[in-house]
All heavy atoms as an XYZ file, in Angstrom:
1017
protein
N      77.952     65.330     66.439
C      77.904     66.433     65.500
C      76.641     67.264     65.660
O      76.605     68.383     65.220
C      77.979     65.919     64.064
C      79.360     65.453     63.651
S      80.612     66.665     63.936
C      80.716     67.437     62.363
N      75.614     66.704     66.269
C      74.372     67.457     66.429
C      74.491     68.543     67.491
O      73.674     69.452     67.532
C      73.211     66.516     66.793
C      72.895     65.555     65.666
O      73.213     65.827     64.510
N      72.281     64.431     65.989
N      75.500     68.460     68.345
C      75.660     69.418     69.425
C      76.624     70.553     69.094
O      76.938     71.368     69.947
C      76.169     68.705     70.681
C      75.129     67.766     71.267
O      73.936     68.009     71.040
O      75.538     66.825     71.961
N      77.084     70.664     67.844
C      78.088     71.674     67.530
C      77.544     73.095     67.725
O      78.273     73.990     68.138
C      78.674     71.483     66.139
C      77.798     71.850     64.988
C      78.569     71.640     63.689
C      77.720     72.024     62.500
N      78.452     71.840     61.266
N      76.259     73.322     67.486
C      75.690     74.658     67.687
C      75.623     75.004     69.177
O      75.824     76.162     69.563
C      74.315     74.765     67.036
C      74.399     74.671     65.534
C      73.901     73.554     64.864
C      75.015     75.668     64.789
C      73.999     73.443     63.481
C      75.121     75.570     63.405
C      74.616     74.464     62.758
O      74.727     74.362     61.403
N      75.382     74.005     70.005
C      75.387     74.231     71.448
C      76.800     74.566     71.929
O      76.983     75.436     72.785
C      74.871     73.003     72.191
C      73.394     72.743     72.010
C      72.981     71.496     72.769
C      71.512     71.166     72.515
N      71.122     69.920     73.181
N      77.790     73.881     71.373
C      79.183     74.135     71.743
C      79.594     75.535     71.301
O      80.190     76.296     72.067
C      80.115     73.064     71.139
C      79.845     71.719     71.806
C      81.584     73.461     71.308
C      80.554     70.549     71.177
N      79.277     75.918     70.058
C      79.612     77.256     69.561
C      78.906     78.341     70.371
O      79.496     79.362     70.703
C      79.264     77.393     68.080
C      80.163     76.609     67.159
C      79.653     75.952     66.051
C      81.534     76.505     67.391
C      80.463     75.232     65.205
C      82.360     75.788     66.556
C      81.818     75.150     65.464
O      82.624     74.438     64.621
N      77.665     78.114     70.722
C      76.912     79.080     71.529
C      77.543     79.204     72.906
O      77.721     80.315     73.416
C      75.435     78.655     71.649
O      74.881     78.511     70.341
C      74.640     79.679     72.431
N      77.899     78.099     73.512
C      78.547     78.124     74.823
C      79.889     78.829     74.781
O      80.211     79.619     75.671
N      80.683     78.552     73.740
C      81.975     79.231     73.593
C      81.789     80.733     73.404
O      82.514     81.544     73.979
C      82.753     78.648     72.412
C      83.459     77.324     72.663
C      84.062     76.777     71.378
C      84.554     77.499     73.705
N      80.813     81.117     72.597
C      80.542     82.534     72.358
C      80.148     83.237     73.662
O      80.668     84.317     73.987
C      79.439     82.710     71.308
C      79.073     84.141     71.095
C      79.882     84.967     70.349
C      77.914     84.665     71.658
C      79.560     86.299     70.162
C      77.577     85.991     71.475
C      78.396     86.809     70.726
N      79.274     82.618     74.427
C      78.839     83.212     75.699
C      80.015     83.286     76.678
O      80.207     84.310     77.349
C      77.656     82.412     76.295
C      76.420     82.601     75.423
C      77.387     82.824     77.729
C      75.257     81.704     75.784
N      80.835     82.250     76.731
C      81.997     82.242     77.614
C      82.974     83.356     77.239
O      83.425     84.123     78.109
C      82.704     80.882     77.550
C      83.996     80.849     78.306
C      84.006     80.783     79.691
C      85.207     80.901     77.635
C      85.196     80.758     80.393
C      86.405     80.881     78.328
C      86.409     80.808     79.709
N      83.303     83.475     75.967
C      84.240     84.511     75.514
C      83.669     85.901     75.767
O      84.373     86.809     76.201
C      84.610     84.305     74.031
C      85.467     83.038     73.895
C      85.344     85.507     73.466
C      85.724     82.596     72.479
N      82.370     86.071     75.522
C      81.735     87.365     75.768
C      81.800     87.730     77.247
O      82.092     88.880     77.602
C      80.289     87.344     75.285
N      81.564     86.780     78.126
C      81.591     87.069     79.561
C      83.003     87.355     80.058
O      83.202     88.240     80.893
C      80.982     85.894     80.337
C      79.476     85.788     80.172
S      78.762     84.367     81.016
C      79.167     84.706     82.711
N      83.988     86.628     79.542
C      85.369     86.823     79.983
C      85.919     88.162     79.494
O      86.635     88.850     80.212
C      86.255     85.651     79.504
C      87.726     85.953     79.682
C      85.889     84.384     80.249
N      85.575     88.568     78.293
C      86.112     89.811     77.730
C      85.249     91.037     78.012
O      85.647     92.148     77.699
C      86.306     89.671     76.213
O      85.031     89.416     75.595
C      87.294     88.574     75.878
N      84.080     90.855     78.615
C      83.161     91.959     78.860
C      83.810     93.147     79.594
O      83.665     94.285     79.162
C      81.927     91.475     79.631
C      80.978     92.568     80.001
C      80.149     93.142     79.050
C      80.925     93.037     81.309
C      79.283     94.157     79.387
C      80.057     94.048     81.661
C      79.229     94.613     80.699
N      84.545     92.955     80.695
C      85.133     94.104     81.393
C      86.095     94.916     80.523
O      86.186     96.122     80.661
C      85.878     93.476     82.569
C      85.258     92.149     82.767
C      84.789     91.709     81.417
N      86.787     94.254     79.608
C      87.749     94.959     78.766
C      87.060     95.849     77.743
O      87.385     97.022     77.604
C      88.684     93.958     78.056
C      89.495     93.153     79.010
C      89.197     91.825     79.248
C      90.559     93.724     79.688
C      89.941     91.076     80.135
C      91.310     92.987     80.574
C      91.000     91.660     80.803
N      86.116     95.312     77.007
C      85.488     96.135     75.976
C      84.437     97.076     76.544
O      84.141     98.110     75.971
C      84.942     95.302     74.808
C      83.974     94.209     75.127
C      84.255     92.893     75.305
C      82.556     94.321     75.278
N      83.113     92.191     75.574
C      82.052     93.039     75.555
C      81.655     95.380     75.218
C      80.701     92.786     75.768
C      80.309     95.124     75.426
C      79.847     93.846     75.697
N      83.872     96.788     77.693
C      82.902     97.688     78.313
C      83.582     98.982     78.776
O      83.021    100.065     78.659
C      82.232     97.007     79.500
C      81.244     97.894     80.225
C      80.008     98.185     79.646
C      81.546     98.453     81.449
C      79.098     99.007     80.286
C      80.645     99.272     82.097
C      79.413     99.545     81.515
O      78.523    100.363     82.150
N      84.808     98.862     79.305
C      85.534    100.025     79.815
C      86.487    100.646     78.811
O      87.244    101.542     79.163
C      86.307     99.639     81.075
C      85.401     99.363     82.234
O      84.482    100.129     82.495
N      85.638     98.257     82.922
N      86.461    100.200     77.581
C      87.356    100.714     76.559
C      87.171    102.217     76.391
O      86.074    102.706     76.137
C      87.102     99.998     75.232
C      88.114    100.223     74.130
C      89.473     99.694     74.564
C      87.681     99.524     72.861
N      88.246    102.966     76.559
C      88.197    104.414     76.391
C      87.676    105.179     77.589
O      87.473    106.384     77.517
N      87.468    104.512     78.716
C      86.928    105.180     79.893
C      87.965    105.284     81.011
O      87.610    105.277     82.181
C      85.705    104.430     80.421
C      84.541    104.423     79.478
C      83.377    103.669     80.089
C      82.229    103.565     79.108
N      81.125    102.784     79.644
N      89.213    105.410     80.675
C      90.256    105.498     81.695
C      90.141    106.816     82.446
O      89.722    107.833     81.896
C      91.630    105.388     81.052
N      90.519    106.794     83.685
C      90.503    108.002     84.502
C      91.561    108.972     83.983
O      92.613    108.556     83.492
C      90.789    107.649     85.956
N      91.298    110.267     84.081
C      92.298    111.232     83.613
C      93.551    111.193     84.491
O      93.467    110.904     85.690
C      91.583    112.580     83.736
C      90.505    112.356     84.736
C      90.106    110.913     84.612
N      94.672    111.477     83.889
C      95.927    111.504     84.616
C      95.870    112.640     85.634
O      95.456    113.749     85.308
C      97.110    111.712     83.641
C      98.428    111.833     84.395
C      97.167    110.577     82.638
N      96.272    112.376     86.872
C      96.187    113.428     87.895
C      97.120    114.593     87.589
O      98.208    114.412     87.044
C      96.596    112.722     89.180
C      97.325    111.521     88.755
C      96.809    111.137     87.403
N      96.673    115.772     87.966
C      97.479    116.975     87.790
C      98.358    117.147     89.027
O      97.881    117.074     90.153
C      96.569    118.189     87.637
C      97.303    119.477     87.406
C      96.357    120.647     87.278
O      95.215    120.461     86.834
O      96.772    121.754     87.650
N      99.624    117.376     88.799
C     100.556    117.551     89.905
C     100.632    119.034     90.246
O     100.859    119.868     89.375
C     101.954    117.025     89.550
C     101.901    115.527     89.301
C     102.962    117.353     90.636
C     103.200    114.933     88.832
N     100.443    119.338     91.518
C     100.544    120.715     91.982
C     101.892    120.909     92.657
O     102.194    120.260     93.649
C      99.407    121.027     92.959
C      98.051    120.952     92.312
C      96.965    121.257     93.303
C      95.607    121.129     92.615
N      94.505    121.349     93.543
N     102.690    121.801     92.093
C     104.005    122.064     92.657
C     103.910    123.082     93.778
O     103.110    124.015     93.718
C     104.949    122.583     91.578
C     105.277    121.632     90.436
C     106.152    122.319     89.412
C     105.955    120.384     90.954
N     104.746    122.915     94.775
C     104.797    123.870     95.874
C     105.483    125.142     95.388
O     106.131    125.167     94.335
C     105.560    123.279     97.058
O     106.921    123.107     96.716
N     105.376    126.184     96.164
C     106.030    127.458     95.822
C     107.544    127.289     95.790
O     108.217    127.880     94.950
C     105.628    128.547     96.816
C     104.166    128.929     96.740
C     103.749    129.421     95.352
O     104.515    130.170     94.721
O     102.652    129.036     94.908
N     108.071    126.477     96.691
C     109.515    126.243     96.722
C     109.976    125.514     95.459
O     111.022    125.831     94.911
C     109.887    125.451     97.972
C     111.374    125.365     98.194
C     111.703    124.757     99.540
C     113.210    124.711     99.719
N     113.574    124.101    100.989
N     109.184    124.552     94.988
C     109.535    123.825     93.756
C     109.476    124.756     92.555
O     110.321    124.682     91.664
C     108.596    122.644     93.555
N     108.479    125.635     92.522
C     108.384    126.612     91.427
C     109.566    127.568     91.455
O     110.111    127.926     90.420
C     107.068    127.381     91.523
C     105.852    126.556     91.209
C     104.592    127.362     91.407
C     103.351    126.500     91.217
N     102.118    127.216     91.556
N     109.966    127.989     92.648
C     111.086    128.916     92.787
C     112.407    128.262     92.389
O     113.287    128.934     91.848
C     111.169    129.424     94.224
N     112.535    126.966     92.654
C     113.772    126.262     92.294
C     113.952    126.205     90.783
O     115.079    126.177     90.282
C     113.769    124.854     92.883
N     112.857    126.178     90.046
C     112.929    126.206     88.585
C     113.126    124.854     87.934
O     112.474    124.541     86.965
N     114.043    124.050     88.436
C     114.319    122.755     87.821
C     114.508    121.704     88.894
O     114.947    121.996     90.004
C     115.564    122.844     86.951
N     114.183    120.488     88.539
C     114.352    119.360     89.444
C     115.746    118.765     89.241
O     116.533    119.262     88.439
C     113.262    118.328     89.156
S     113.071    117.100     90.468
N     116.017    117.693     89.941
C     117.300    117.004     89.840
C     117.542    116.542     88.406
O     118.644    116.666     87.879
C     117.331    115.797     90.805
C     118.597    114.997     90.646
C     117.175    116.276     92.230
N     116.517    116.014     87.774
C     116.562    115.581     86.379
C     115.366    116.203     85.654
O     114.475    116.745     86.292
C     116.474    114.050     86.298
C     117.600    113.269     86.947
C     118.895    113.258     86.147
N     118.774    112.677     84.845
C     119.088    111.425     84.517
N     119.521    110.608     85.438
N     118.963    111.002     83.289
N     115.289    116.110     84.331
C     114.139    116.672     83.614
C     112.816    116.056     84.077
O     112.763    114.915     84.527
C     114.424    116.302     82.152
C     115.901    116.112     82.087
C     116.303    115.591     83.426
N     111.748    116.832     83.962
C     110.431    116.432     84.456
C     109.978    115.111     83.842
O     109.464    114.237     84.541
C     109.397    117.540     84.188
C     108.001    117.086     84.577
C     109.772    118.799     84.959
N     110.152    114.932     82.540
C     109.721    113.698     81.873
C     110.427    112.485     82.481
O     109.813    111.430     82.679
C     109.992    113.780     80.380
N     111.705    112.616     82.790
C     112.445    111.522     83.406
C     111.918    111.253     84.812
O     111.709    110.110     85.201
C     113.946    111.848     83.461
C     114.768    110.797     84.162
C     115.258    109.701     83.459
C     115.046    110.881     85.522
C     116.004    108.720     84.103
C     115.783    109.908     86.170
C     116.266    108.833     85.449
O     116.997    107.864     86.088
N     111.717    112.311     85.577
C     111.285    112.153     86.966
C     109.895    111.529     87.058
O     109.614    110.776     87.982
C     111.316    113.497     87.699
C     112.727    114.034     87.893
S     113.861    112.886     88.693
C     113.249    112.906     90.364
N     109.023    111.830     86.108
C     107.676    111.250     86.130
C     107.713    109.741     85.952
O     106.890    109.028     86.513
C     106.805    111.866     85.032
C     106.287    113.232     85.374
C     105.371    113.722     84.283
C     104.787    115.077     84.615
N     103.886    115.558     83.563
N     108.641    109.258     85.169
C     108.659    107.825     84.856
C     109.752    107.037     85.560
O     109.587    105.849     85.808
C     108.811    107.599     83.338
O     110.034    108.201     82.900
C     107.640    108.195     82.580
N     110.858    107.671     85.882
C     112.022    106.935     86.385
C     112.515    107.401     87.748
O     113.652    107.100     88.118
C     113.176    107.066     85.375
C     112.877    106.528     84.010
C     112.680    105.032     84.012
O     113.392    104.300     84.694
N     111.710    104.562     83.263
N     111.701    108.127     88.514
C     112.192    108.648     89.793
C     112.601    107.534     90.758
O     113.555    107.683     91.509
C     111.164    109.581     90.445
C     109.869    108.939     90.779
N     108.887    108.764     89.849
C     109.408    108.420     91.940
C     107.857    108.165     90.423
N     108.146    107.941     91.693
N     111.919    106.414     90.710
C     112.273    105.323     91.630
C     113.624    104.711     91.258
O     114.394    104.311     92.147
C     111.170    104.264     91.618
C     111.139    103.429     92.859
S     110.853    104.431     94.325
C     112.038    103.696     95.414
N     113.945    104.672     89.983
C     115.256    104.185     89.555
C     116.348    105.091     90.108
O     117.372    104.613     90.612
C     115.329    104.149     88.010
O     114.261    103.351     87.515
C     116.647    103.594     87.530
N     116.112    106.397     90.023
C     117.069    107.362     90.556
C     117.212    107.213     92.074
O     118.327    107.178     92.602
C     116.644    108.785     90.200
C     117.543    109.905     90.717
C     118.857    109.901     89.965
C     116.860    111.241     90.583
N     116.088    107.098     92.773
C     116.143    106.961     94.230
C     116.828    105.662     94.655
O     117.571    105.635     95.640
C     114.739    107.049     94.823
C     114.083    108.433     94.726
C     112.642    108.355     95.196
C     114.862    109.462     95.496
N     116.602    104.587     93.919
C     117.288    103.317     94.224
C     118.792    103.441     94.013
O     119.588    102.942     94.811
C     116.738    102.180     93.361
C     115.392    101.668     93.834
O     115.010    101.954     94.985
O     114.711    100.990     93.030
N     119.185    104.117     92.921
C     120.612    104.321     92.660
C     121.237    105.186     93.745
O     122.359    104.923     94.199
C     120.809    104.956     91.286
N     120.501    106.215     94.175
C     120.986    107.066     95.268
C     121.165    106.250     96.549
O     122.170    106.370     97.233
C     120.006    108.203     95.524
C     120.096    109.345     94.574
C     120.750    109.389     93.383
C     119.492    110.622     94.748
N     120.586    110.615     92.798
C     119.811    111.390     93.619
C     118.690    111.185     95.730
C     119.377    112.696     93.458
C     118.256    112.490     95.569
C     118.605    113.243     94.454
N     120.175    105.444     96.889
C     120.247    104.635     98.103
C     121.482    103.732     98.074
O     122.245    103.664     99.032
C     118.983    103.788     98.244
C     119.000    102.897     99.476
C     118.005    101.781     99.393
N     118.287    100.949     98.227
C     117.363    100.268     97.552
N     116.108    100.312     97.924
N     117.691     99.540     96.510
N     121.668    103.039     96.944
C     122.815    102.140     96.834
C     124.131    102.900     96.934
O     125.074    102.449     97.586
C     122.755    101.363     95.523
C     121.600    100.386     95.478
O     121.011    100.099     96.542
O     121.264     99.925     94.365
N     124.185    104.063     96.305
C     125.406    104.856     96.309
C     125.734    105.375     97.712
O     126.891    105.353     98.140
C     125.259    106.021     95.340
O     126.439    106.767     95.273
N     124.724    105.816     98.439
C     124.943    106.344     99.786
C     125.277    105.218    100.762
O     126.252    105.306    101.512
C     123.707    107.140    100.276
C     123.813    107.469    101.750
C     123.544    108.408     99.465
N     124.495    104.154    100.743
C     124.659    103.089    101.728
C     125.901    102.237    101.447
O     126.651    101.921    102.357
C     123.395    102.199    101.779
C     123.604    100.980    102.650
C     122.213    103.015    102.274
N     126.134    101.881    100.212
C     127.226    100.955     99.891
C     128.552    101.645     99.639
O     129.607    101.119     99.972
C     126.831    100.113     98.682
C     125.663     99.211     98.993
C     125.263     98.367     97.835
N     124.107     97.554     98.202
C     123.236     97.088     97.352
N     123.369     97.332     96.060
N     122.214     96.364     97.757
N     128.493    102.840     98.981
C     129.736    103.501     98.598
C     130.069    104.715     99.459
O     131.173    105.255     99.351
C     129.665    103.943     97.126
C     129.388    102.772     96.185
O     129.795    101.639     96.511
O     128.759    103.002     95.136
N     129.112    105.193    100.245
C     129.349    106.369    101.072
C     129.352    107.674    100.292
O     129.719    108.715    100.810
N     128.958    107.616     99.044
C     128.918    108.814     98.199
C     127.609    109.550     98.472
O     126.546    108.959     98.444
C     129.000    108.390     96.728
C     129.001    109.523     95.762
C     129.086    109.013     94.335
C     128.871    110.151     93.375
N     128.728    109.680     92.000
N     127.670    110.843     98.750
C     126.478    111.599     99.116
C     126.168    112.755     98.179
O     125.183    113.442     98.379
C     126.590    112.116    100.531
C     126.730    110.995    101.535
C     126.441    111.464    102.930
N     126.581    110.385    103.884
C     125.613    109.537    104.198
N     124.447    109.634    103.646
N     125.833    108.585    105.079
N     126.972    112.977     97.172
C     126.733    114.088     96.238
C     126.357    113.541     94.867
O     126.932    112.563     94.389
C     127.975    114.955     96.132
N     125.371    114.173     94.255
C     124.925    113.792     92.910
C     125.054    115.014     92.015
O     124.594    116.106     92.364
C     123.472    113.327     92.945
C     122.873    113.071     91.585
C     123.190    111.923     90.880
C     122.018    113.988     90.994
C     122.653    111.684     89.633
C     121.473    113.756     89.739
C     121.795    112.607     89.067
O     121.259    112.369     87.822
N     125.677    114.852     90.870
C     125.819    115.936     89.903
C     124.978    115.576     88.694
O     125.176    114.528     88.068
C     127.301    116.137     89.503
C     127.419    117.264     88.494
C     128.151    116.411     90.729
N     124.008    116.442     88.366
C     123.127    116.147     87.226
C     123.790    116.539     85.907
O     124.942    116.994     85.889
C     121.757    116.813     87.410
C     121.800    118.317     87.311
O     122.834    118.921     87.072
N     120.652    118.941     87.507
N     123.084    116.378     84.823
C     123.622    116.631     83.491
C     124.061    118.064     83.252
O     124.949    118.323     82.439
N     123.434    119.010     83.941
C     123.803    120.419     83.748
C     124.909    120.858     84.706
O     125.277    122.023     84.738
C     122.580    121.319     83.905
O     122.036    121.184     85.196
N     125.440    119.942     85.507
C     126.554    120.237     86.387
C     126.173    120.713     87.780
O     127.038    121.035     88.581
N     124.882    120.758     88.079
C     124.443    121.202     89.399
C     124.542    120.037     90.385
O     124.179    118.915     90.065
C     123.011    121.713     89.330
C     122.551    122.374     90.608
C     121.207    123.043     90.432
C     120.776    123.690     91.742
N     119.455    124.283     91.645
N     125.041    120.329     91.582
C     125.238    119.287     92.584
C     124.069    119.261     93.569
O     123.585    120.295     94.007
C     126.535    119.528     93.344
C     126.898    118.412     94.291
C     128.268    118.583     94.911
O     129.231    118.797     94.156
O     128.351    118.508     96.145
N     123.627    118.041     93.910
C     122.542    117.827     94.861
C     122.998    116.829     95.903
O     123.812    115.954     95.623
C     121.292    117.258     94.164
C     120.667    118.186     93.180
C     121.045    118.167     91.845
C     119.698    119.086     93.575
C     120.459    119.011     90.933
C     119.101    119.937     92.678
C     119.489    119.907     91.352
N     122.429    116.944     97.082
C     122.673    115.959     98.138
C     121.752    114.766     97.880
O     120.563    114.943     97.659
C     122.367    116.567     99.501
C     122.696    115.648    100.622
C     122.703    116.368    101.941
N     123.061    115.408    102.965
C     122.407    115.279    104.095
N     121.405    116.059    104.372
N     122.782    114.378    104.963
N     122.289    113.555     97.909
C     121.484    112.359     97.675
C     120.686    112.044     98.929
O     121.132    111.301     99.791
C     122.368    111.170     97.302
C     122.957    111.254     95.937
S     123.698    109.692     95.503
C     125.280    110.212     94.937
N     119.486    112.624     99.008
C     118.656    112.456    100.183
C     117.200    112.687     99.818
O     116.849    113.753     99.310
C     119.076    113.453    101.266
O     118.135    113.481    102.307
N     116.360    111.694    100.064
C     114.930    111.846     99.826
C     114.374    112.938    100.723
O     113.658    113.827    100.286
C     114.188    110.524    100.085
C     112.662    110.593    100.031
C     112.198    110.822     98.611
C     112.051    109.330    100.588
N     114.750    112.914    101.990
C     114.208    113.855    102.961
C     114.669    115.279    102.686
O     113.861    116.206    102.679
C     114.612    113.439    104.389
O     114.231    112.083    104.589
C     113.938    114.308    105.419
N     115.959    115.485    102.461
C     116.474    116.840    102.294
C     116.288    117.381    100.873
O     115.919    118.535    100.697
C     117.958    116.891    102.657
C     118.194    116.613    104.126
O     117.261    116.819    104.922
O     119.304    116.177    104.465
N     116.553    116.580     99.875
C     116.505    117.079     98.504
C     115.093    117.032     97.937
O     114.535    118.069     97.572
C     117.467    116.263     97.607
O     118.778    116.352     98.158
C     117.491    116.805     96.199
N     114.499    115.863     97.861
C     113.188    115.719     97.218
C     112.071    116.362     98.044
O     111.289    117.165     97.532
C     112.860    114.250     96.981
S     114.103    113.401     96.000
N     112.013    116.005     99.318
C     110.940    116.511    100.167
C     111.132    117.971    100.542
O     110.223    118.596    101.081
C     110.803    115.646    101.419
C     110.378    114.205    101.159
C     110.306    113.434    102.461
C     109.063    114.143    100.426
N     112.295    118.528    100.235
C     112.497    119.949    100.434
C     111.570    120.771     99.551
O     111.016    121.784     99.969
N     111.370    120.333     98.324
C     110.465    121.030     97.386
C     109.082    120.392     97.350
O     108.085    121.092     97.220
C     111.051    121.014     95.980
S     112.520    122.024     95.780
N     109.027    119.077     97.406
C     107.762    118.351     97.264
C     107.316    117.849     98.643
O     107.323    116.658     98.915
C     107.928    117.182     96.300
C     108.516    117.592     94.992
N     107.875    118.432     94.127
C     109.703    117.281     94.410
C     108.632    118.616     93.057
N     109.755    117.936     93.204
N     106.922    118.772     99.496
C     106.660    118.430    100.888
C     105.236    117.959    101.163
O     104.973    117.396    102.216
C     106.978    119.625    101.783
O     106.190    120.728    101.399
N     104.319    118.171    100.248
C     102.936    117.748    100.476
C     102.710    116.365     99.881
O     102.500    116.213     98.690
C     101.969    118.756     99.867
C     102.002    120.099    100.563
C     100.952    121.038    100.026
O      99.838    120.567     99.729
O     101.256    122.220     99.893
N     102.754    115.384    100.739
C     102.647    113.986    100.300
C     101.326    113.711     99.574
O     101.305    113.085     98.515
C     102.794    113.069    101.511
C     102.626    111.621    101.188
C     102.757    110.777    102.426
N     102.370    109.411    102.125
C     102.271    108.472    103.029
N     102.537    108.735    104.288
N     101.906    107.264    102.683
N     100.211    114.180    100.129
C      98.900    113.901     99.518
C      98.754    114.575     98.165
O      98.177    114.010     97.238
C      97.785    114.353    100.456
N      99.283    115.764     98.024
C      99.130    116.509     96.770
C     100.158    116.096     95.727
O      99.937    116.297     94.538
C      99.256    118.008     97.035
N     101.261    115.526     96.160
C     102.315    115.220     95.186
C     102.513    113.716     95.014
O     102.295    113.182     93.944
C     103.625    115.893     95.613
C     104.642    115.901     94.527
C     104.547    116.785     93.481
C     105.682    114.996     94.541
C     105.476    116.775     92.450
C     106.616    114.979     93.527
C     106.517    115.868     92.485
N     102.897    113.018     96.060
C     103.222    111.587     95.955
C     101.971    110.718     95.782
O     101.863    109.945     94.835
C     103.967    111.116     97.190
S     105.451    112.050     97.567
N     101.060    110.846     96.740
C      99.907    109.945     96.786
C      99.013    110.061     95.560
O      98.435    109.073     95.122
C      99.080    110.198     98.050
C      99.818    109.770     99.306
O     100.792    109.004     99.181
O      99.424    110.210    100.402
N      98.877    111.250     95.018
C      97.978    111.456     93.884
C      98.349    110.558     92.699
O      97.497    109.865     92.152
C      98.005    112.928     93.471
C      97.053    113.227     92.342
C      96.940    114.694     92.098
N      96.211    115.263     93.235
C      96.226    116.534     93.549
N      96.939    117.379     92.844
N      95.546    116.984     94.564
N      99.601    110.541     92.311
C     100.018    109.721     91.166
C     100.127    108.241     91.519
O      99.763    107.382     90.729
C     101.346    110.207     90.609
S     101.225    111.776     89.749
N     100.640    107.933     92.716
C     100.795    106.538     93.091
C      99.448    105.843     93.270
O      99.315    104.669     92.946
C     101.670    106.412     94.335
C     103.104    106.701     94.051
N     103.674    107.925     94.255
C     104.083    105.920     93.534
C     104.937    107.889     93.886
N     105.220    106.687     93.441
N      98.450    106.548     93.744
C      97.101    105.972     93.820
C      96.536    105.740     92.426
O      95.843    104.750     92.191
C      96.175    106.873     94.622
C      96.510    106.874     96.094
O      97.180    105.978     96.588
N      96.065    107.899     96.785
N      96.816    106.642     91.503
C      96.324    106.518     90.122
C      96.849    105.244     89.461
O      96.116    104.556     88.757
C      96.738    107.745     89.315
C      96.409    107.671     87.848
C      95.095    107.821     87.399
C      97.399    107.454     86.904
C      94.793    107.756     86.051
C      97.107    107.390     85.564
C      95.806    107.543     85.139
O      95.505    107.471     83.802
N      98.104    104.910     89.711
C      98.705    103.722     89.090
C      98.712    102.510     90.019
O      99.317    101.488     89.702
C     100.139    103.998     88.571
C     100.123    105.008     87.458
C     101.055    104.437     89.676
N      98.046    102.626     91.169
C      97.924    101.536     92.149
C      99.274    101.005     92.612
O      99.543     99.811     92.608
C      97.088    100.393     91.570
O      95.795    100.835     91.292
N     100.138    101.924     93.023
C     101.446    101.559     93.543
C     101.485    101.920     95.016
O     101.150    103.036     95.404
C     102.568    102.312     92.792
C     103.916    102.074     93.446
C     102.611    101.894     91.342
N     101.877    100.965     95.849
C     101.957    101.200     97.288
C     103.316    101.812     97.609
O     104.363    101.255     97.276
C     101.787     99.885     98.048
C     101.814    100.055     99.546
C     101.614     98.707    100.237
C     101.658     98.850    101.729
N     103.019     98.908    102.242
N     103.291    102.962     98.248
C     104.529    103.625     98.645
C     105.094    102.975     99.894
O     104.382    102.806    100.879
C     104.262    105.105     98.943
C     104.010    106.000     97.757
C     103.567    107.369     98.214
C     105.249    106.116     96.912
N     106.354    102.615     99.856
C     106.982    102.073    101.052
C     108.087    103.003    101.562
O     108.836    102.644    102.457
C     107.514    100.665    100.815
C     108.589    100.607     99.750
O     108.857    101.640     99.106
O     109.172     99.534     99.556
N     108.148    104.213    101.016
C     109.162    105.184    101.442
C     109.020    105.504    102.920
O     110.006    105.719    103.617
C     109.025    106.490    100.660
S     109.002    106.295     98.879
N     107.755    105.565    103.374
C     107.476    106.029    104.733
C     107.704    104.940    105.779
O     107.487    105.174    106.956
C     106.062    106.587    104.809
C     105.781    107.450    103.628
C     104.806    107.262    102.703
C     106.508    108.602    103.190
N     104.872    108.228    101.728
C     105.921    109.069    102.001
C     107.604    109.292    103.684
C     106.376    110.171    101.305
C     108.062    110.398    102.979
C     107.453    110.826    101.824
N     108.178    103.773    105.356
C     108.579    102.763    106.322
C     109.865    103.193    107.032
O     110.057    102.886    108.200
C     108.808    101.408    105.646
C     107.534    100.825    105.091
O     106.441    101.260    105.417
N     107.678     99.835    104.229
N     110.729    103.890    106.308
C     112.002    104.348    106.880
C     112.056    105.866    107.038
O     112.656    106.370    107.972
C     113.160    103.920    105.996
S     113.305    102.138    105.786
N     111.479    106.585    106.081
C     111.547    108.039    106.087
C     110.345    108.630    106.809
O     109.269    108.053    106.828
C     111.601    108.580    104.649
C     112.831    108.144    103.926
N     114.032    108.778    104.057
C     113.045    107.108    103.079
C     114.941    108.168    103.321
N     114.367    107.145    102.708
N     110.536    109.819    107.358
C     109.485    110.510    108.075
C     108.530    111.155    107.067
O     108.976    111.798    106.122
C     110.073    111.594    109.001
C     110.939    110.936    110.062
C     108.976    112.411    109.643
C     111.717    111.921    110.915
N     107.243    110.970    107.277
C     106.214    111.601    106.456
C     106.431    113.114    106.523
O     106.656    113.657    107.609
C     104.827    111.231    106.988
C     103.713    111.657    106.078
O     103.892    112.603    105.308
O     102.628    111.047    106.156
N     106.379    113.824    105.399
C     106.629    115.270    105.410
C     105.781    116.030    106.430
O     106.266    116.968    107.039
C     106.278    115.703    103.991
C     106.386    114.488    103.164
C     106.087    113.332    104.073
N     104.550    115.645    106.648
C     103.680    116.333    107.608
C     104.164    116.104    109.040
O     104.043    116.969    109.873
C     102.221    115.887    107.461
C     101.605    116.311    106.163
C     101.523    117.818    106.090
C     100.883    118.228    104.791
N     100.995    119.627    104.505
N     104.719    114.919    109.313
C     105.246    114.616    110.643
C     106.498    115.417    110.921
O     106.813    115.741    112.053
C     105.556    113.128    110.773
C     104.347    112.226    110.704
C     104.745    110.763    110.724
O     105.874    110.453    111.115
O     103.917    109.933    110.325
N     107.232    115.732    109.859
C     108.490    116.444    109.986
C     108.279    117.915    110.319
O     109.155    118.552    110.874
C     109.281    116.288    108.679
C     110.744    116.544    108.860
O     111.248    116.607    109.972
N     111.456    116.703    107.756
N     107.112    118.464    109.962
C     106.877    119.902    110.123
C     106.690    120.323    111.546
O     106.554    119.755    112.492
C     105.634    120.304    109.352
């Protein structure tokens, strides 16, 4: 029982050291990167889906497109407003968003996500 103050002090120091990175960086998050649209994207006016959806769920859409094209042979996508698009990362998406560093890499680096699109698809700069 004489060592309880030593135990409490040790626990306090341990908890302080373990939680230090969290409370030290509280409120110091990096600003969300600004996306710069190409002139072609601005001229198109609208994307395949609404911007809010594309910012958060674009990979879900691309996965569904891949499965639909590869497994079912379906190559046309009709969005909610009735406009038809070709299900193709290279032709549809990269047609407007051709600058990988300014568009793709900026956000994916911010959230620490490794892009594996370029394992199969040609980098937009290589395509030019």
